[in-house]
N, C-alpha and C positions, 0 to 999 in steps of 0.2 A: 724530693721524691713521692709518686703518688703510684700507687696500683688501684683499684676501682675497689670503693667503700673504705678505704682506711689513706688518711696524710698521713706522713711523715711531719713529725715535729721535731725532733733529734735528739735522736739516740748516741749518735757519733760523740766524739770527745768537743774536741773544737774544730771548725773549718778548718780547712786546710789551708786558708788565704784571712783567715783570724787573727786580730791586733790581740795587743795586750788586754785593751779591753774586757775581750772576751775569754781571757787567758784559762778561767778556772774551768776545767773541763764539765759539762752539763751533761746527766743521764735522766732523759726524759721518755717518755713512753710514747707509742704512736698512739695516735686518738681514734678511735671508732667513733664516726660521725655522721650526722642526718639517719638515724635508722629511723623507721616506723616500729610504733613499738607493737612485739606481735602476742606480748604475754608469753609466760613461760614454756617452756619447751620441753618435755619429754622423753630426756634425752636417754639413752638406755645404763641402766649401773649394774647390771649384772656383771660377775668375770666368766672369763671362760677362754678355751686356745679355738684360734680360726687360722684357716688357710687362706692364701692370696684372694683370693675369690669369694671367703664371706660363709662358709659354712663351715659350720661345727663341725672340727677334722678330730681322727685321733690326738691320742697321748704327746704321737711323735711329728704334731704339728709344726710349721715355720715359726711361729710367737705365740704372742700372750699376749690375756689383755690385765693390766695393772687394777688391782682395788683404789675404788673410790677413795680420794681424800679429800675429799671437801670443795676443791677448786674446780672440779667437773663444771659447776654452776656458771663461769665465767666464759669456756667453751661450748657453747652449745649446738648440741645434733639437730638430725633430724629424729623421729621418733624410732628406736629398731636399730641406732649408732651407738657409739661407745666414744668421747674424749678422753678417756681417761688414761689414757696411754703419752696426752701430749699432757694431763695436768702433773701426772705425778711428779713430773721434772722439777714441778712448784717447789717440791718439797725433798724432791731427790733428784738431783742435775743427775747421778749419775747410774740411775737404775736405764737399764736395755732392755723391755718389757717386749720390742719388737727386734733391737740390733744385736741382743747378745750371740756369740757366736759366730759372727759374720764377720769375716775380713771388710775389710772398706769398697772394695769392690761388690763382693755379695750385696753389701745394706745397699750401695745404691741399685743394684738391679731388684734387689727386697721391696724398696720403697717405690721404686715404678713399676711395678708389679701391682702393689697395694693400690697406690693412686689411681690408675688403669682399672682395677676391677670396680672400685666406688663408683668413680665415674661413669664406667657400663651401665653399673646395677641402680644407679641414678635416671639417663639416660632410657633405663630401659622404665620405668616408673611413668607415673601420671607427670610427674614437676621435674623434667631433666636439672639436672648442674646448671644452678643459674650463680656467675662469679662475681654477681653484687647481688647480694643476699642479706634481711636487716641481720643485725647482728655477728655477720662472717658465717651463720650457721651452716650453709656451703661447704665452705672454707676448711670448719672444723668438723662437718663431715667428712669429707675427704681425704683429709690428714690422720686424721682420730686413730689412726693403726698405730702410726708413727711416735716412736722415742726425739729425747733432742740428739742423739746419737742420728741419726737417719736425717730430720730435717737439716742437720749439720752436715749431713752427706749434699745435702742437695743444693744447699746453700752456696758449696765451697767447688759442688763439680763444673766443669768445662768441656765435659767431653759432648753436651749436645742431646743426653737423656731427658735434659727437664727445660719446658720453658722460660722463657725470663720470669712469668707472672707466675708459676710457678716458685721460681726461686725466691720471690719477694715476697711469696707466701710465707714458706718458711721462716725464711727470713725475720718478718714481721709477727707471726707465736713464739720463735725465740726471744723477741723483744718481752713480749708480753709475758713469756714465764718469766724473765729474771725480773719484768718490771713491779711483778706481784711477790715472788720472794723477795725484792728488797723494800716493799711495805709501800709500794705507789701501783695505788687502784689504775688497773686496765683490764676492762670489761663493758658490758652492758651495761646502758646508763642507769636503768630497772632495780639494777641486783648492786649499783654502788653503797648501800648502807648495809649491807652484809657485811661486807670487806671487811669494817672496822671491827667486827665481832671478832674475825678467825686471828688478826694480824697483831702485836704488841707496837711494829716499830712507825716510829712518829716519824712523818716521812718529814715533819723537819726539822732532827735531829740529825745534822748530816753525818754525826759522828757516827752514829748509828747505822743509817741508811750507806754509810759509803763501807763500813764493817762486814754488814752482811752481803753484801756487792762481792765483795773481793773472796768470800768464803765460800760463798755459792760459787761463783766459775772459779774458782778452784778442783771444783766437784766435778765438775765437765769432764769431757770423754778426753783424753790426753790426742786424739784425732782434734778434734775443735783447737787444742791449746796450740796445736803446731801446723794447724792451717787455714786459719779461719783469722783475719785481720781486724774484724769486728771484736772477737776473743779479746785480741792484744789491745785494742785503742780502751774495750771497755772496762778491761781488768786494771787497766792504767788506770782510770777517770776513778774507778772506785775509790782505788788506794789514794788517788788523790785528794778526794771528795776527805775521805778518812782524815789522811796526816790533816791537809789543811783547816779542816774543822777542829781538829786536836790542837794546833799551834794557836787558834786563834782565841780558845778557850782555855788555853795554858796548859793545858794539859799534855804528857808527856805521850804518846802517840804508839802504837804496840809495833814491834815489827810486823809489816802483814806482807812481806817478800814472797812473791810468788813462782821464784826458782829459776825465771825465764831473762834474759841477758837484755835482750828486746824490750820486754816490761821496763825493765831497770831504766834504761836508757828513756825510753819517750818520758817515764815520768821527772827525769832530768832536763830534758828538753819544755815539759812543764814550770820546770823551777826557771830556768832558763828564758823563756820567755818572760814571767812574769818579773824576775828580775832584771833585763832590760828595758822595759816599758813602753810607752806607744813609741810606733812607727817601724816595730819589728812583724815580721809573719812567721808562725811558727814554721812553715814549710820547708823555710830558707836556713833553720840551727843546722848546725851541724849534727848535735843529737838528733833531732828529728830523722834528718838522712841517713845516722847511722843505723839508729831502728828498725826505721822500713829495711835496711839492708841489711840488719843481724835476723831480723823475722825470714826474707826471703830466702839466704844461704840457709836455714835452717828446715825449709819444706821439706816434707820427704820427699825421694824423688820418683817416686809412684804416684803421689799425687799432682793432680791437675791443676788445682786452685789456680784463679788469676796472678801472678808475679810484679802486676805491672806497680810501679813505685809513684808517688805521688808528688813529687817534686822535682 
């Protein structure tokens, strides 16, 4: 899957046509590639409250801007803009500076207006929005007001409010948030050296990475957990990574159960595939099919996310 400026290396768990040879779920980041270095970007780090048109508004404004947490440097924006609301999810995926107090449909509507207002501002400037910019600057600039819940609302929406490229941008940023939270660098190449100073996680320590991922994913919004198939797969992958690494080291794994039966069923499918050996495909296993059916069956009726089954 490719969108402009970004290539998808494999954030999914298993290829749905994969064999036992690649039975261990992989959690990789999107790789930002082929950027020309422009030097540091002076992103806005001030906090404040804004209306959907980017102007400072009274206290009763529609959303707020999260304080900087240090990770916003990996989501560079144009001068005068902020990516704080995107970055806050890395340390607090439950934070809702944009979507707090809104219903799912209100979040969708507000996100559409926020994106449109940023696009309008950029297109009125001397440098209009460019979908292919160095380090994804224009992506973060346009999506910078949104929190993770809003990104998930965009990603899972099928009302036609969002272009396919906008939904992929939302997914890419969500992937970046998860990767950085799990100790796997994802950001401008020029800043890669600064990331090691911020994270205590060793990417080669699969127990630590898997546990961090599972606990982080447990803190996202209930909407994401119940409407995003990406969340289902990533949550199962993180727990599988942790438990498998624990067994390999002879340690007794902690109980990281998510509380969702479809995640447990997907974990069962992974284990069964590994036990079956070569010649078997994950998407044909009854446990895998049941996991997807369980997920589809519990999606809220008002949710318009895709319910396509992959078997």
